[in-house]
N, C-alpha and C positions, 0 to 999 in steps of 0.2 A: 381781475380775479378777486374773489371774496376771501377774507381772512378765514383760515382753516380749510380752504379748498385743497383737495389732494391733486397731485399731478405726477405723471411718470417721468423718471429721469434715467438716462443712460450715460454712463461714463465709460469712455473707450480709450485704451492705449494701444500700442502696437500688437500686443499679444492677446488681450482679452477685453471683454466688456462686462460690465455689471449693470443690472437694472434694479431700481428700487422706487418706492413711492415716497415723495416728499410732500410737505404742506406749506402753503403760501401764508406768510404773515407780513403785513406791511411794516415799514420801518418804525412807525409810531407805536404799533402794538408790540413789536419785539423789545423796544426800549422800555415801555411801560411794564411789560412782564419781567424784564430784568430788574428794574427798580423794586417791584413788588416782592421779589425773593431775596432782596438785599445786595444786589450787585451795583457797583458804581462804575460808570464808563470813564476810563482814563484817556483813551485815544480812539480816533476813528480815522482810517486812511482809505481812500479810493485807489485801488491798484490800477496801473495803466493796462490798456488792452495789449494782448500779445501781438508781436509783429505779424502783419498779414491779416490780422483780425479773424473773427469767427462770426459769421452772420447769424448763427443760432445762439451765440453766447450773449452774456450781459456783463456789465462792469462788476467787478468784485469789490466788496467792502470788507475791510478787516477791522474788527472791534478788539479793543483791549479793555478788560474789566478786572476789578478786584472785588473781594467780598467786603462790603462796608461794615 
């Protein structure tokens, strides 16, 4: 997927679903953009997959930043 490419997302829980458009940015680009606006990464954690897995899902990354 190209940086800046749009794609549809649907988030579903038991009672409702929402749809929205998101945009793909690779990890290198996201970190570069963060530095350019003055953020400093403090931590990065890859969260484990949920029990049972989700074949449509992907691993989640959790970033912690502060304003440099």
